[in-house]
Each structure stands twice: as structure tokens, then as C-alpha cells.
C-alpha positions as CSV (number, residue, x, y, z in Angstrom):
1,M,-0.2,0.2,0.2
2,T,1.3,3.5,-0.7
3,D,2.5,5.2,2.3
4,R,2.7,9.2,2.3
5,S,3.3,9.4,6.1
6,A,6.6,10.2,6.1
7,V,6.3,13.1,3.8
8,P,6.3,16.4,5.1
9,V,3.4,18.4,4.6
10,P,3.9,22.1,3.3
11,T,2.1,25.0,4.9
12,D,0.3,25.7,1.9
13,A,-0.9,22.0,1.3
14,A,-4.4,23.6,1.6
15,A,-4.2,25.9,-1.1
16,R,-2.6,23.6,-3.3
17,R,-5.4,21.1,-3.0
18,A,-8.0,23.5,-3.7
19,V,-7.2,24.5,-6.9
20,A,-10.2,23.9,-9.3
21,P,-9.8,20.9,-11.8
22,V,-10.0,21.4,-15.7
23,V,-11.3,18.9,-18.0
24,C,-8.1,17.5,-20.2
25,Y,-10.1,17.2,-23.3
26,P,-13.0,19.5,-23.6
27,V,-15.4,17.6,-26.2
28,S,-17.5,20.5,-27.2
29,T,-15.6,20.4,-30.7
30,L,-15.7,17.0,-31.0
31,P,-17.9,15.8,-34.2
32,P,-21.0,14.4,-32.5
33,A,-22.4,10.9,-33.4
34,P,-25.3,11.2,-35.7
35,M,-27.6,9.6,-32.7
36,A,-30.9,10.7,-34.2
37,M,-30.1,8.9,-37.8
38,L,-28.7,5.8,-35.6
39,S,-31.9,5.6,-33.5
40,A,-34.0,5.7,-36.9
41,A,-31.7,2.7,-38.3
42,R,-31.8,0.8,-35.5
43,E,-35.9,0.6,-35.8
44,T,-35.2,-1.2,-39.0
45,I,-32.6,-3.8,-38.1
46,E,-33.0,-7.4,-39.3
47,K,-30.7,-10.2,-37.3
48,I,-28.3,-11.8,-39.5
49,D,-25.6,-13.6,-37.6
50,A,-25.1,-14.9,-33.5
51,V,-22.2,-16.3,-31.7
52,V,-22.5,-17.6,-28.3
53,V,-19.4,-17.0,-26.2
54,P,-19.4,-20.4,-23.7
55,P,-18.3,-19.5,-20.0
56,R,-14.6,-18.9,-19.6
57,E,-13.8,-18.7,-23.1
58,G,-13.7,-16.6,-26.0
59,R,-15.2,-16.1,-29.7
60,T,-14.7,-14.1,-32.6
61,F,-17.2,-12.2,-34.7
62,R,-17.2,-9.9,-37.6
63,V,-19.4,-6.9,-38.2
64,P,-19.6,-4.7,-41.8
65,R,-19.4,-1.2,-41.4
66,G,-23.0,0.3,-41.1
67,H,-24.3,-2.7,-39.2
68,F,-25.3,-2.7,-35.5
69,F,-24.2,-5.5,-33.0
70,R,-25.3,-6.4,-29.3
71,I,-23.6,-8.0,-26.5
72,V,-26.5,-9.6,-24.7
73,S,-27.1,-11.5,-21.2
74,I,-28.8,-14.7,-21.9
75,E,-28.4,-17.3,-18.6
76,G,-27.3,-15.2,-15.7
77,P,-25.0,-12.5,-14.6
78,Q,-22.1,-12.6,-16.6
79,V,-18.9,-10.1,-17.6
80,G,-17.6,-9.7,-21.0
81,D,-14.1,-8.5,-21.9
82,L,-14.4,-6.8,-25.6
83,N,-11.5,-6.1,-28.2
84,L,-12.0,-4.6,-31.5
85,W,-9.9,-4.3,-34.7
86,N,-10.1,-3.0,-37.8
87,A,-11.0,-6.2,-40.0
88,N,-8.8,-5.2,-42.9
89,D,-5.9,-3.7,-40.8
90,L,-5.2,-5.6,-37.1
91,K,-2.9,-2.6,-36.1
92,E,-5.7,-0.4,-36.0
93,R,-7.6,-1.1,-32.7
94,F,-9.5,-0.3,-29.7
95,F,-8.0,2.1,-27.6
96,S,-9.5,2.5,-24.1
97,G,-7.3,5.0,-22.8
98,K,-8.5,7.7,-25.1
99,T,-11.8,6.6,-25.3
100,R,-12.0,7.4,-21.2
101,A,-10.0,10.3,-22.0
102,L,-12.7,11.9,-24.4
103,H,-15.9,10.4,-22.7
104,A,-15.6,8.8,-19.1
105,T,-14.3,6.0,-17.1
106,H,-17.5,3.9,-17.9
107,V,-19.4,4.2,-21.5
108,T,-22.8,4.4,-22.5
109,T,-25.3,5.6,-25.1
110,G,-23.7,7.9,-27.4
111,D,-20.2,7.2,-26.3
112,R,-17.9,6.1,-29.1
113,L,-15.1,3.6,-28.9
114,W,-11.9,4.8,-30.5
115,S,-9.1,3.5,-32.3
116,N,-5.5,3.5,-31.3
117,L,-3.1,6.4,-32.9
118,P,-2.0,7.4,-35.6
119,H,-5.5,6.2,-36.9
120,L,-7.7,7.9,-34.0
121,R,-11.1,7.7,-35.1
122,P,-14.6,6.2,-33.9
123,M,-14.8,2.4,-34.5
124,A,-18.1,1.9,-33.0
125,T,-20.6,4.0,-31.4
126,I,-23.0,2.9,-28.3
127,T,-26.8,3.1,-29.4
128,H,-28.5,1.3,-26.6
129,D,-27.6,0.6,-23.1
130,T,-30.3,-1.5,-21.2
131,L,-28.3,-0.7,-17.9
132,G,-28.1,2.9,-19.0
133,W,-30.3,3.6,-15.5
134,Y,-27.3,2.4,-13.3
135,G,-25.1,5.4,-13.4
136,F,-23.1,5.5,-10.4
137,D,-23.8,4.0,-6.6
138,E,-23.0,4.8,-3.3
139,H,-19.5,3.3,-3.8
140,G,-18.6,5.2,-7.0
141,G,-19.3,2.0,-8.8
142,G,-20.7,2.2,-12.6
143,V,-21.2,-0.1,-15.9
144,H,-19.1,-0.6,-19.0
145,D,-15.6,0.5,-17.8
146,V,-12.5,1.6,-19.9
147,I,-10.6,1.2,-16.5
148,G,-9.6,-2.1,-15.8
149,T,-7.1,-3.8,-18.7
150,R,-8.6,-7.6,-18.8
151,C,-7.6,-10.3,-16.4
152,D,-4.4,-12.2,-17.4
153,P,-2.4,-14.7,-16.6
154,Y,0.9,-12.8,-16.1
155,T,-0.5,-10.7,-13.3
156,H,-2.3,-14.0,-11.8
157,K,0.7,-15.9,-12.0
158,L,2.6,-12.8,-10.0
159,L,-0.1,-12.6,-7.5
160,S,-0.7,-16.0,-6.8
161,G,2.7,-17.1,-5.5
162,G,3.2,-19.1,-9.0
163,D,0.0,-20.4,-9.9
164,D,-0.9,-21.0,-14.0
165,Y,-4.4,-20.1,-15.0
166,H,-5.4,-20.7,-18.7
167,H,-8.6,-19.3,-18.8
168,C,-7.8,-15.1,-18.1
169,C,-9.8,-13.1,-20.8
170,H,-6.2,-12.5,-22.0
171,N,-5.9,-16.0,-22.8
172,N,-9.3,-16.3,-24.2
173,L,-9.1,-13.5,-26.0
174,T,-5.8,-14.3,-27.7
175,R,-7.1,-17.7,-28.6
176,A,-10.1,-16.5,-30.4
177,L,-8.2,-14.2,-32.6
178,A,-5.7,-17.0,-33.6
179,G,-8.2,-19.1,-34.6
180,E,-10.0,-16.4,-36.3
181,T,-7.1,-15.1,-38.3
182,G,-4.5,-18.1,-38.5
183,L,-2.0,-16.2,-36.5
184,S,0.3,-18.4,-34.0
185,I,-0.9,-17.8,-30.3
186,R,2.6,-16.1,-29.8
187,D,1.8,-13.9,-32.9
188,A,-1.8,-13.3,-32.1
189,E,-1.1,-12.4,-28.2
190,P,0.6,-8.8,-29.3
191,H,-2.7,-7.8,-31.0
192,V,-4.8,-8.5,-27.9
193,H,-5.4,-4.9,-26.1
194,D,-7.1,-3.4,-22.8
195,V,-10.9,-3.9,-23.2
196,L,-14.0,-2.6,-22.8
197,N,-15.5,-4.5,-19.6
198,V,-18.8,-5.0,-20.9
199,F,-21.3,-5.5,-18.0
200,M,-18.7,-5.0,-15.3
201,C,-19.3,-2.8,-12.3
202,T,-16.5,-1.1,-11.3
203,G,-14.8,1.9,-9.9
204,F,-12.4,3.2,-7.3
205,T,-12.4,2.6,-3.3
206,R,-13.0,6.1,-1.8
207,D,-10.2,5.7,0.6
208,T,-7.1,4.2,-1.4
209,Q,-8.4,4.9,-5.1
210,Q,-8.0,1.3,-5.7
211,Y,-9.8,-0.4,-8.9
212,F,-12.5,-2.6,-7.6
213,M,-15.1,-4.5,-8.8
214,K,-18.6,-5.7,-7.6
215,A,-21.5,-8.0,-8.7
216,S,-22.9,-7.1,-11.9
217,P,-26.4,-5.4,-12.1
218,V,-26.7,-7.2,-15.8
219,R,-29.6,-9.8,-15.7
220,P,-30.8,-11.9,-18.9
221,G,-32.3,-9.8,-21.5
222,D,-29.9,-7.1,-20.6
223,F,-27.7,-5.8,-23.8
224,L,-25.5,-3.1,-24.8
225,E,-25.9,-2.3,-28.7
226,F,-23.2,-0.6,-30.8
227,F,-23.2,0.6,-34.6
228,A,-19.7,-0.5,-36.6
229,E,-18.3,2.8,-37.7
230,I,-15.9,0.7,-39.8
231,D,-15.4,-2.9,-40.6
232,L,-14.7,-4.9,-37.5
233,I,-13.3,-8.1,-36.1
234,G,-14.5,-8.2,-32.2
235,A,-13.8,-10.7,-29.7
236,L,-15.7,-11.1,-26.6
237,S,-14.6,-13.4,-23.3
238,A,-16.9,-14.5,-21.0
239,C,-14.9,-13.6,-17.8
240,P,-14.2,-16.6,-15.5
241,G,-15.1,-14.1,-12.7
242,G,-19.0,-14.7,-13.9
243,D,-20.6,-11.5,-12.4
244,C,-17.1,-10.4,-10.9
245,G,-18.6,-10.3,-7.5
246,T,-15.8,-12.2,-5.9
247,V,-13.0,-13.3,-7.6
248,H,-11.8,-14.0,-11.2
249,S,-8.7,-15.8,-12.9
250,S,-9.8,-19.4,-11.4
251,D,-12.7,-21.6,-11.8
252,E,-14.2,-20.7,-8.6
253,A,-17.0,-18.3,-10.0
254,R,-20.3,-19.0,-11.4
255,C,-20.0,-18.2,-15.1
256,H,-22.8,-18.0,-17.9
257,P,-22.3,-17.7,-21.6
258,L,-22.9,-14.7,-23.5
259,L,-24.8,-14.1,-27.1
260,V,-23.4,-11.4,-29.9
261,E,-26.0,-11.0,-32.3
262,I,-25.1,-9.1,-35.5
263,Y,-28.0,-7.1,-37.6
264,R,-28.1,-5.3,-40.9
265,P,-30.5,-2.3,-40.9
266,D,-32.0,-0.9,-44.1
267,P,-29.7,0.8,-46.2
268,A,-31.7,3.6,-47.2
269,S,-31.7,4.6,-43.1
270,L,-28.3,5.5,-43.5
271,A,-28.2,7.4,-46.6
272,D,-26.8,10.4,-45.2
273,W,-24.4,8.7,-43.2
274,T,-20.3,9.2,-44.2
275,P,-17.9,6.1,-42.7
276,P,-15.2,8.1,-40.3
277,A,-11.8,8.8,-42.4
278,L,-8.5,7.9,-40.7
279,N,-6.9,11.1,-38.6
280,A,-5.7,13.7,-40.9
281,Y,-2.7,14.6,-38.7
282,D,0.3,14.4,-40.8
283,F,3.6,14.1,-38.8
284,K,6.2,15.8,-39.6
285,A,9.5,15.3,-37.9
């Protein structure tokens, strides 16, 4: 634990702490998502594919740009770890840190999932969230976070005293991507990245500011829906922590499958939509 007790407190400490914060990335000039158009388009959708993600496993799915996809709770409370890549270029992938900086620690309807540098453009827009009612609870917890990285076997080995566990979300996502692309596990692993923790309820403890998790409020029938701004490969892991109310990185928690559904809208409903271009910044040495 962090110990600040030995550090002397300056006489103007209160004044330094009282300085007002400013938002790092004001988004008033950020082009807004076309939510009215997307709301109308989602009224025309037709399901064209579905993928079941078994407990403690990962699966991939593909979503053409201009289509919708949903992550659905189907049997019981279950958290899912989501990765996204440009289906035509794996080097472009979801950037949770910039998504957090532009939106918030937890995302919901109207927020967008941004890609990494130098691409930096919206990969997907959240169009419906049945847990949007949750907000932030008395502990400071919220759902769908872009704080946590994903449970992984390296951290588990470090904290467990040497135990090997092979169904962490990092493992599941890596195996899923390898199976989808034909890459070896070693070649696929570097493409796996920090996740959107779908349905996970998390925050920071008020006393020590440590990352915490608590049992997810998700129930069967709840879903998080996205609009694909570019052609996507997605990978979803049904976390070994189940609802993440007790433990993860083990077989102890009760786990459930998750469902991914792909939907095609009426093309006429998106007649005025333009896919986002790559970021226009030109890096000059």
C-alpha cells in the first residue's frame, strides 16, 4: 500500500489542493455521433448472425461497417471483455485509454469507442444500453468500464505465488483471435489490447483509490448495442469471474455464456451517413 506518512506537509497544502480541476479534453468541438439517424436506423434492423460465447472462453465475430451488434446476457449475470480491430488492418484497434479520456471511466449510449494512434477515429458508437439506468452507485461504481485492462495470466502468476491459469480473458481473447486469423498464439498475443469491460461494475475505492469490482447488475435480456463505424473483427471473452462479485482468474465463480448478435439495417436509413476517415494529422519530423 502507498505510504505518504513520512512526507512533510507544506504550509500551503490546503491552497494547493483547492485548485479547481479542468477537463483534460473538452469535447465541445468533437463531431457528435449522429444519434438521431442511428436511432431511426436501429428501428429497421434485421438479425443476420449470432455467436454464443461459452463460459470462460472467447469467440470472435465480424461486423460490416454500417451494421449493428449487440452483446446480450442470456442465462445469468456475466461480464464480458471486448476487443475490437479494423477487419482490414489489425494494427488499428480499440484504444480504451483515449476512449476514457474523451468520454468517461464508464461508457454508455452516445459514447464512441476510439481507435489507437495514429488512426484515432470512432470504431463503434454505443446506440443502446439497457443498464443506462445504473449511473454511479453509493460506492462510486458504474458499469461498462474502460479502466481495467483484462484479467491475464501474467498478473495472476505474480499475485498467486506462481499459479498458472489458462482461461483468463487475455488467454481467451488471444486464442479467439488466433483461430479467426490463422496467426500463431505468439503472433496473435501482441494484438490483444485493453478492453471494454461489458456489464462489469467497477470504480475506485474512496479511501485508497484502488480499482474495485462488485457483482454486476446485468440480468438475462440486458444488452449493450453498438453501431460499427468501420469493418470490425470483435473478440469477446466470457470472464472467468462470472459477475465479478467475488474473484476472477480461477474456476471458482459461477459463469454463464454471452450472446453476440449482428444486425443489418435498411440501407436507406443510413443514406446520409459517411464512414469516419482516418485521422488527418500529418506527422512531420
